[in-house]
N, C-alpha and C positions, 0 to 999 in steps of 0.2 A: 430557078432550082430543083426540082424533081429531074432533070434531064442530069448537071452534077451530083448527084446524090447516087443517079443508076451510074453510070460510068464509075465513079470509088469505085459502089459494089461488084460491078463487072470487073476491076482491076487490083480486088479483094481476090475475088472468087479463083479469076489466074493465075494469081502469083499462089495461093494453095494447088491449085494445079501441078505449078512447077516444079514445088518447093518438091512437092511427091514427088516426082520425077526423080528430081533431082536427088534424092535422100537415096535411092536404093544403088548411085554411086559414087558420089561423092565422102569424103572421109569424116567424122565428126573434129576435125579441128576446121575446117572449114563454115558445118555448117551450124556449129554453134552461133555463130557469132551473125548468122543469118536471122538463127531461131527469135534470138533477143530481141534483135530490133523490128522483128512480125509481129513481139508479141507487143509491142514496146505503142508500136501503130495502134494494133486492136485497140486494145487497153484506154488508149483516149474516145474510143466510139463505142465503146458494152460498159452501161451502165452496173453491169453486174459484176458481182465477185463470187468464186468457188475458194471452197475448203478440203477438202479429201483430207477424209481417217480412215489409213487405213490399221488393218487385219492387227500388222504386223508393225513393231518397232523396231527401230537399231537396224542387229544384222537378220533378224525373221526368228530369233532366238523367243523372245518373248511377248505375249499378245497383251495390243492394247490396251489398258484400261478402258481406254477415251472410247477403245471402237467401241468393248462389250457393255458401255453406260452406254450410249448410243444406241446402239442395239435392242437393251430390252425397252428402252425408252419408243424406238421405231416401232418396234412389233406389235406397242397396244397402239399406235392409232393404225397399222397397219392390217389387224382385223378387222378397222372401220370399215376403209373405204381401197383400199388396195383391193385391184381385178385379180391380181396373182399373187399366193401364198403358198407357202412350204409349211410344211405339220411333220415334222419332226415327235416323235415319242423320249424323254428324260431319261436316265436311266432307272432308280432303283421305284420312283412313283410311278413310273407307267404313266407321267402325264399329256398329253398331246399338246406341243406347247406349235405355233401359230407366228410364224418370222413371213417377212416378204422375198419374195423369188428377187431369182435375177434381169438385173434390168428394167424391176420396178422400179413408179418412181411416185414419191407420195406430197401432200402437200401440207404443209402445219402454220399454224396461228400463232404472234405470243407479240402482246403489246400493238392487235396491228400492223404490223408484222406479214407478210406475207412470205414463208420457205417454201424453196423445195428440195426432197432430198430422194438423194437415186440412189438404186444399188445394184452396186459392179463387181467382174471379176476379169483380173488380163490375167493373158498363159503365157510362161516362157515360150520364147521360142525358142525349141533346141536343137542340135544335126541327131543329137541322140537318142534313144525312144528310154522312157526312165522307166525302172518298174511300177513305180508311180505314181501316174503321172499329176494328179490333184495336189503332192509334196510342189509343185509350180506357179498352182493359181495362186492366184495375191489377190482376196477379196477386199472391198474399202464401202464405205459411205462416201458421195459429194453430197454437199451445201451449195446453194444458188440463192441466194440473194442480192440485192438493192445497195451500191454502194452509200449510198449516203445512214445505211440504218446498221454501219461495219463495230461501231462502237457496243453498242447495243445489242449485239448479235452474240462479237466474242466477251465481250463482259460479263454479261445477264443473261443471255437466250445457254452458251452452251453448257454454264459453271453453275444452273441451277438443279436441289437435290436431286443427284440419283437417287431410284428405289435399291435397295439395299437384297443382296439375291443367293442363294445355297447353289452351292454347285455338290454333283457327283461326277465322279468319274467315269468312262463309260468304255467298255471291252475294244479297240476300235482295229480292222483288221486293214490289210494294205491300200484296200479304194476304198477305204473309210474320209470321213473327212478328217483335216487336218488337225481339227484344237482335240484331247484331251477328255474336259470339264465339258460338261453341256449344264443348263443353269435353269431355275423358275425364279419366280419373285419371291423373298422371304420375306415374311409378318408374321411369323412368330410373338404374338403379347405378354411374353414373360418379361421380367425386367428385376433387378434386384429390390425394387418396393413388397412385392408379392412374393419374393424366396419367402421359403418356407428354412429358415438358419438365427440362429442367437446372433444376436443385431452387430453383436461385437465385431465378431467373425466375421461381417457381411459386410462390415466399413470398412474393415482391413483387405482384404479382396479389393474392395469398388477402389482403395488408393490405392493399393499397390496397382491398378491397372493403370487410372490413369497416369501414374509416375513415368511408363511403361509410354503412356498413349506420345508425352511430354516429351522425351526422352533422345529426340533427337541428336542437340546439341551432345551428350551425357554419353552417349554413344560412341559416335564419333570419337569424341574426349580419351576415352579407357581405350580404344584399338576393336570393341567388339564389335560383330552384325546388328542391326539393330531387330531384332527376332527374340521371343522370353517363350520357354515349355513353364504350361499347366499341367499337374497328374488331376487326376482326379479321381477318387478310390472312395466305394463306398457298394453296400452291397444292394440289389437291383431295387430302384422306388425310390429309390432317398437323390433323384433331382437332378442328375448330373446334366443329363441332357436339356432340362430344362436351365440350368446356370450356363451351358454357351451360348445358350439360345440369350440372355439376360447382360453378358457378355458381348454379345456381337451390337447388340439395342444398346449399350453405353456408352460404349465405342464408337457403331457407324458404321463395323467392320461388314465385312463376306465373309461367308465363310465355309470351306470345302472343304465336303465331309471326302472324306481320300477311303473308298472299300479298296483293302491292301488286296484280296485272294484273286481283283476280277486285275491286279498291275501285274504282266509276263515277266517281269525282271528287275536288274537294279540300275542297267539301263532309263529302262520310262520310271521308275521311280523317280530319277532324275529331270527328266522330262515334263515331268507332272510338278514337282517345285517350282523348276523355269516357268512356266505357263501361269501359274497363280500372281493373282496382283498386291504390290503393294495393299494397305491394314486393311490386313484376311486373317482367318481363325480360319489355319488345318486341321484337324478332327480328326485322327483314328478314336474310332469308340471301338471299346473292346479288346484291348491290345492284347490283351494276352488267349486270345480267340479268333483270333484273325489270322496269325502264321503259324506254324511253329520256328518259331527261331531261336531255337536255343540248341542247336546243333543239333536236337534227334534224327531231321534229317536225311542226315548223311549219315548215321548208324543205317536206318531201315533202308535208304539204297541197298550199303553192300547187304542187308537178311537178305535181300529178294531176292528169290530165287526161280527157273522158267523164262520165258519168253512171249510172255501172253500177247497179244494184240491189243486186246479193250486195257489192259493193267497200262500197257506201253502208251496209247492214245491217250489217258487218266492222266498219268505223267507228262508227257507233252502239256498237255492244257492245261495243267496250276499252276501256280505262282511260283519261279523259283529268287523270286525275292529273298534276300541273306536277313542278317543283326549283322553284317559289315555293314552294308551297302543301306539300310533304316538308318545306322548311327551317323554314317557321309549324309545320307537327304536331312537330321537333323541338325547338326554343326558342324560337317566338312566344311568344303572350298564352293559344292554348290550352290551353299544352305547362304551363304552370302550374299546370291548373286537376286536383289532384292529387296527393300525395306520394309520396314513396321508388318512384323508376321506373326504372331503368334501362333503355336502348337503344341495344339493338348491333343493328351490322350486320356483315355475315358475304361478305368477292367474294377467289375467285383470283386477281382481275386490281386492283389496288392504284393501281395507275399509269394506270384508265381514267374512275375517279370526280371526276368535280370538285369543287376545292380546297374549296370553299368548304361541300359537303355534306359535309367529313371536316378542317375547321376546329378549333384548339379549342374550347371554348364547343358544338360538335353531338359529336363523337365526343372527346369529353376522352385519351382512351389510345389510343393503338393499340399494338393482340398482334400481334405475328410469331409466327405456330405453323410452323414447317422442317418439313425433313427427319430426318430419324431419325440426333442422334448417339449419341456412347458411354452418356451419363448416360442421357438418354431408352431406350437400349437396357435398360440396367441394370431400370429401373424395369419395363418387360414384362417379364426374365425374370422376377423376382420375381412376376406379377402369373402370368404361365402356369405358369410351371415352380417355383416356389414358391423358387426359391435367388438366391443374392446374389450367388455370385463361382466359375467355375469355370475348368480347365487353358483354352478356347477361350475363352478375356472378350477376350483378348488381340489374339489372330486376324482375333475379329470387329473390335477397335477400330480394324486397321486398314485393314479394308478400309471399315466404315461410314466414313472419313477420304477412300476414293479414292471410295465410289460415294453415289449423293442416291439415296437412300430415305424411303420415305413411313411414320413411322409403323404405320398398317393393314395395309406388303405385311409393315414385320417380322412384326408380331404374326398375318400369317395362317401365317407358318412356323415359327414358338415355339410357338407351339398347335397339339399330340398332336392323331394324327388321333383321330376315334374310335372305339374298337372295336379296336383295331391293338394298341394294349397298350405304344405308342411309351414309350423312357425320357428322359431328360432332353439325356442326350445328345445321342441321337440327332433330335430338334428342333432339334440348335441346329448340327449337323452343315446338318440341310436351311437353317439360315440359310446358311450358310459358301457352301455349290454355293451357292443365289441370287447371294449377291454375287458370289461371282468370276466368275459366266455373266456378272454386266450387265458385269462387271469389263474385262473381256474382250472383251463385246459393243463396249466403246466405244473401249477398242486400236482395232479393227478398224474403225471408224467414222474414227477419227483416222486410221486409217495411210492408208484410202485418201483423204481430204484433203488 
């Protein structure tokens, strides 16, 4: 028996050697059927299955959401058991993230099943030298497991709930990595239950979001791309960023925080859009401050004089994204390359925005996040003090009608000071004192006027 197995092994090894030699001389039409038969032969002896997850799907334009999810999951395991790790610093957060190095292997267990993961990369062999050789590199993950667990692995293990991610765009040089986005795990605790705003308005927003998330068939029926735009506007401190986090947590969507000033031009903006996945929220915060999108750039260029080298270098480094490029990003042809996306703009000064940028069809729903009213205060009191009513509530109601104060300022006054042992009434009195002082200041200013 052992002799037969040894002979079989030798035969397979000999066939492999011969096949590799022939691969250099025979055309694909002859090699292909030989390869298929060899795979069937070896499959009957190999008890293991392999699943390969490439980084880019289809024609290579769109990054695989499956790859991104697996990458995030494996990074957690890799930091504990991998021998070789790569350290990367994410964009604006400057946080160091450890990832599996190329060629590294790690193991995982799921319901008693042992699984092997491998990180790899294939490089295209080309006769010509590319200016950006890494563009031809194709990264992948390979999963290996026993055949008997096929159903459990494919139906359960690969589909268990993923973590939400917060992406930011990175400035990319010619020799950089292929992806234009970096990411970290998104663990913001915000929810619509804790957002300080009028309950009816809050419910209206939640209903609108859920209708959108369930609207795949409806959008296909009316012939529109499955996307929706939200404009969040109001003074600083009114909860625009918190609203975005709550939207993400409600729908279980990833967030792509797009920094326009880091985008080189309209072409790169389009590439960034293509790389975003479905079930995501694309955010441009402070859209009125991100770029000069009102046509003033051209006027400024015409007024420039001289040939100062430093000024020219700064101009070359500046973003060349235009208003028309941004409009195409929102609702042009390329915006339909992908499904189930929400685009959110935030601004403190809605009056400064170009009307074309926020019309219906681009920013479909305008949400004003304003100063703290009494209903919003009650939400904050419940969040921070765990109370639904108090004798001081009526006095606070009257003061809030006289004074414009943001939810952030109210929350700051309600939060018990660490280590002081403050009770609920002390926190309410501190808020009253702050409101009364602001009202007195307002009266003094009116008297001067």
